[in-house]
C-alpha positions in Angstrom: 11.4 -23.6 5.0 9.4 -22.2 7.9 12.5 -21.9 10.1 14.2 -20.0 7.3 11.2 -17.7 7.0 11.2 -17.1 10.8 14.9 -16.1 10.6 14.2 -13.7 7.7 11.3 -12.2 9.6 13.6 -11.6 12.6 16.0 -9.8 10.3 13.2 -7.6 9.0 12.2 -6.8 12.5 15.7 -5.7 13.4 16.0 -3.6 10.2 12.7 -1.9 11.1 14.1 -1.0 14.5 17.3 0.4 13.0 15.3 2.6 10.7 13.3 4.1 13.5 16.6 4.8 15.3 18.0 6.5 12.1 14.8 8.7 11.9 15.3 9.8 15.5 18.9 10.7 14.8 17.9 12.7 11.7 15.2 14.6 13.7 17.8 15.4 16.4 20.3 16.7 13.7 17.5 18.8 12.2 16.8 20.5 15.5 20.4 21.0 16.4 21.7 22.3 13.1 18.6 23.8 11.5 18.6 21.3 8.7 15.6 20.4 6.5 15.5 16.7 5.9 11.8 16.0 5.7 12.1 13.9 2.6 14.8 11.7 4.2 12.6 11.3 7.3 9.6 10.5 5.1 11.5 7.8 3.3 12.7 6.2 6.6 9.3 6.4 8.2 7.6 4.9 5.1 10.2 2.1 5.0 9.8 1.4 8.7 6.0 1.3 8.4 6.2 -0.9 5.4 8.4 -3.4 7.3 5.9 -3.3 10.2 3.1 -4.2 7.8 5.2 -6.8 6.1 5.7 -8.5 9.5 2.0 -8.4 10.2 1.3 -9.9 6.8 3.9 -12.6 7.4 2.3 -13.5 10.7 -1.0 -14.0 9.0 0.3 -16.0 6.2 2.8 -18.0 8.3 0.5 -18.9 11.1 -2.8 -19.0 9.2 -4.1 -16.3 11.6 -7.4 -14.5 10.8 -7.5 -11.1 9.3 -8.5 -8.2 11.5 -11.7 -7.6 9.4 -13.9 -4.9 10.7 -16.5 -2.5 9.1 -14.4 0.4 7.7 -15.7 3.6 6.1 -14.2 3.5 2.7 -13.9 7.2 2.4 -11.8 7.4 5.5 -9.6 4.7 4.2 -9.0 6.6 1.0 -8.3 9.8 2.8 -5.8 8.1 5.0 -3.8 7.0 2.0 -4.0 10.5 0.4 -2.8 12.1 3.6 0.1 9.7 3.8 1.2 10.2 0.2 0.1 13.6 -1.1 2.8 15.7 0.4 5.6 13.5 -0.8 4.2 13.2 -4.3 3.7 17.0 -4.4 7.5 17.3 -4.0 7.8 15.4 -7.2 5.2 17.6 -8.9 2.7 14.7 -9.0 -0.9 15.4 -8.2 -2.9 12.7 -6.3 -6.6 12.9 -6.6 -9.3 10.7 -4.9 -12.7 9.7 -6.2 -14.6 7.7 -3.6 -18.1 6.6 -4.7 -18.6 4.2 -1.8 -20.1 6.0 1.2 -20.9 3.0 3.4 -18.7 0.8 5.6 -17.1 -2.3 4.1 -15.7 -5.3 6.0 -11.9 -5.5 5.5 -8.6 -5.5 7.3 -7.9 -1.8 7.4 -4.1 -2.0 8.1 -3.4 -4.5 5.4 -5.6 -2.8 2.7 -4.1 0.6 3.6 -0.6 -0.9 3.2 -1.5 -2.3 -0.2 -2.9 1.0 -1.4 0.0 3.0 0.0 2.4 0.6 -1.8 0.4 0.9 -5.0 0.5 4.7 -4.9 4.2 4.7 -4.1 4.9 2.4 -7.1 2.7 4.6 -9.3 4.8 7.6 -8.2 7.9 6.1 -9.7 6.4 6.2 -13.2 3.7 8.8 -13.2 4.3 11.9 -15.3 2.1 14.3 -13.3 -1.1 12.5 -12.1 -2.2 9.6 -9.9 -5.8 8.8 -9.0 -7.2 6.7 -6.2 -10.7 5.6 -6.6 -13.3 3.4 -4.8 -16.5 2.1 -6.3 -19.0 -0.7 -5.8 -19.4 -3.2 -8.7 -22.0 -6.0 -8.3 -21.4 -6.5 -4.6 -17.6 -6.0 -4.8 -15.6 -3.1 -3.5 -13.2 -2.1 -6.2 -10.2 0.0 -5.1 -8.1 1.3 -8.0 -4.8 3.2 -8.3 -4.1 4.7 -11.8 -1.3 6.8 -13.2 -0.5 8.7 -16.4 2.9 7.1 -16.9 4.0 4.8 -19.8 2.3 1.7 -18.3 3.9 -1.7 -17.9 6.2 -2.7 -20.7 5.3 -6.2 -19.7 2.9 -7.0 -16.9 4.7 -7.9 -13.7 4.6 -11.7 -13.0 1.9 -12.7 -10.5 4.5 -14.8 -8.7 6.7 -11.9 -7.8 7.2 -11.8 -4.0 5.4 -8.5 -3.3 2.5 -9.2 -5.7 2.2 -12.8 -4.5 1.8 -11.7 -0.9 -0.6 -8.9 -1.8 -2.7 -11.4 -3.9 -2.8 -13.9 -1.1 -3.8 -11.2 1.4 -6.5 -10.1 -1.0 -7.8 -13.7 -1.3 -8.0 -14.0 2.5 -10.8 -11.4 2.4 -13.5 -14.0 1.8 -17.2 -13.5 2.2 -20.2 -15.4 1.0 -18.0 -18.0 -0.8 -16.1 -15.3 -2.7 -12.5 -14.3 -2.3 -10.8 -11.0 -3.0 -8.3 -10.6 -5.8 -5.6 -8.3 -7.3 -5.4 -7.2 -10.9 -2.8 -5.2 -12.8 -3.3 -3.8 -16.3 -2.5 -1.1 -18.7 -4.8 1.4 -20.3 -6.0 3.2 -17.2 -8.3 6.2 -17.3 -5.2 8.3 -17.1 -3.4 6.4 -19.9 -0.9 4.5 -17.8 -0.9 1.5 -15.4 -3.8 0.4 -13.3 -3.8 -1.4 -9.9 -7.1 -2.9 -8.9 -8.0 -4.6 -5.7 -11.4 -6.3 -5.6 -12.9 -7.3 -2.2 -16.2 -9.1 -1.6 
């Protein structure tokens, strides 16, 4: 099984490299012919970055490596996600707002948590009507990061054994402190009326 996973990881790595080549070719075509293909470049860049983070997550899960946990300013983390997603969502007439109520640093793996939040916002963008919110708050010693949308919500909640959710849940659980582990929760009935993605970190 591990050998098969290593082969798949190698394929993901090759695909990531091909995406970056495609992005360079599009950028060259834009410059040469005066084209505007920013959305295509965004999609390729987002996919390439996603594959890079997937490989990083694979390395941690496959080799039992330690997370790169460091103290991170939660407000900066949220702003990074907003900067990465806001322009693209605006092109779909979807507003992305942030409500960060945690002003201190929190120990977490910035790259992995940023990737999970970016992915959650992108997924919300597929179903939102016009609004998505990203929030951060402290709840009894836990950092709670939430992504909510005003879409129809989940017809049925996604299975926790789905590949992407399983990986995200395991990465959340690797954030362990004082005998407690992080966790991932999906639900309906968000403050905007749609779906809610909630990441809880100790």
